[in-house]
C-alpha positions as a printed Julia matrix, in Angstrom:
90×3 Matrix{Float64}:
  -7.74  -15.37   -9.97
  -8.74  -13.65   -6.93
 -10.75  -10.59   -7.33
  -9.19   -7.35   -5.25
  -9.31   -3.77   -4.77
  -7.0    -1.45   -3.78
  -7.08    0.7    -0.14
  -6.58    4.22   -2.24
 -10.61    3.49   -2.6
 -11.06    3.42    0.88
  -8.37    6.6     2.22
 -11.23    7.43    4.87
 -11.83    4.34    6.28
  -9.95    2.48    9.23
  -8.38   -0.49    7.32
 -10.11   -3.12    9.22
 -13.5    -1.44    8.26
 -12.27   -1.41    4.77
 -11.28   -5.29    4.99
 -14.49   -5.97    6.56
 -16.62   -3.87    3.62
 -14.34   -5.57    0.88
 -14.98   -9.01    1.89
 -18.39   -8.7     2.61
 -18.59   -7.38   -1.07
 -16.81  -10.79   -2.22
 -13.65   -9.68   -2.85
 -10.76  -11.97   -1.9
  -8.03  -10.02   -2.29
  -6.5    -6.18   -1.32
  -3.85   -4.3    -2.79
  -2.59   -2.09    0.51
  -1.06    1.38   -0.63
   1.52    1.52    1.8
   1.1     5.24    2.56
  -0.14    7.89    5.86
  -3.78    6.93    5.62
  -3.07    2.89    5.71
  -0.05    1.97    8.05
   0.61   -1.54    7.29
  -0.89   -4.35    9.04
   0.8    -7.54   10.38
  -1.76   -9.75    9.57
  -4.42   -9.86    6.74
  -7.39  -12.0     6.57
  -7.43  -11.64    2.86
  -4.74  -12.26    0.15
  -2.44   -9.49    0.13
   0.14   -7.34   -2.64
   1.54   -3.92   -1.81
   1.26   -1.14   -3.92
   3.97    1.48   -3.71
   2.4     4.43   -5.48
   1.79    6.8    -2.46
   2.17   10.14   -4.1
   3.48   12.12   -1.57
   5.34    9.94    1.01
   8.45   10.33    0.31
   8.2    14.31   -0.5
   5.06   16.19    0.76
   5.83   18.88   -1.96
   6.23   16.67   -5.14
   4.24   13.92   -6.17
   6.12   10.69   -6.84
   9.04   12.11   -5.9
  12.05   10.52   -5.58
  11.65    8.38   -8.93
  14.22    5.45   -9.57
  15.51    6.95  -12.24
  16.05   10.56  -10.65
  19.45   12.04   -9.78
  18.69   10.87   -5.82
  16.75    7.61   -6.09
  18.3     6.28   -2.66
  15.13    7.2    -0.61
  12.86    5.35   -3.24
  15.24    2.33   -3.32
  14.95    2.39    0.83
  10.83    2.55    0.63
  10.77   -0.13   -1.97
  13.17   -2.24    0.35
  10.71   -1.6     3.13
   8.14   -2.63    1.05
   9.64   -6.11    0.24
  10.18   -6.81    3.61
   6.64   -6.25    4.31
   5.37   -8.56    1.94
   7.64  -11.25    3.67
   6.14  -10.48    7.08
   2.36  -10.66    5.37
C-alpha cells in the first residue's frame, strides 16, 4: 500500500507545490484530478493514479454531465479515453 492524496485538496496550489508538500508529509502517491485547476503533467515524481471526477469540465452548467449512462455519453467516453492515454504516458 502507498499512502496517497487527491489533488482536489490542493485546488489553489500549483501542482508542483502540492507534490512537494505531499512528499514532505510522507505521501507516496497522488491521485490527479484531470480538471481546469491541474493540467496533467508529463512526468511525476510520485506513484500516480488518474481521478476522473472533474465536476464541470465537460459541461460548465451541469455538474458531472454528461454521464456514461446519459443519452449523449460520447463526450464522457472521449474524456475517459484521454485519461487512459494519460495513464500510459505517466
